[in-house]
C-alpha positions, 0 to 999 in steps of 0.5 A, spaced: 198 042 485 202 045 491 209 046 490 213 048 496 221 049 498 224 052 504 229 058 503 234 059 508 232 065 513 237 070 511 235 069 504 228 069 506 228 076 510 232 079 504 227 077 499 221 079 504 224 086 504 225 086 496 219 083 494 214 084 500 211 079 505 208 074 499 213 070 497 209 065 494 205 069 490 212 072 487 215 065 486 209 063 482 210 070 478 217 069 477 215 062 474 210 063 470 214 069 467 220 065 466 216 059 463 213 064 458 220 066 456 222 059 455 216 058 450 213 053 455 207 056 457 202 061 452 199 067 455 193 065 456 196 059 461 200 065 464 194 068 466 190 062 468 197 060 472 196 067 475 189 068 476 189 074 471 186 076 465 190 076 458 191 083 458 193 083 465 198 078 464 201 081 459 202 087 463 206 082 468 210 080 462 212 087 460 214 089 467 219 083 467 221 086 460 218 080 456 216 081 449 209 078 448 209 072 443 201 071 440 201 064 438 195 060 435 194 057 442 193 064 445 188 066 439 184 060 441 184 061 449 182 068 447 177 066 443 174 061 448 174 067 453 170 072 449 165 067 447 164 065 454 164 073 456 159 074 451 154 068 453 154 070 460 
């Protein structure tokens, strides 16, 4: 699913100066972090949303000051990923 929204030019310039030119990726990361913080997404889902490993996603969360919650869903997701990696 693609999500699009329009920013006023001044805010776009300000955000590009602060975050870099790829605002779409910054918005996706901010959304994933906030949804994890709210408990809506698991760590595995954050990783999937950002195209990262769970280890890398944990680093993104730490960079944003979010403590990791390791849920049963995370454990199952990690187990599936491990099984997949071991059978390749």
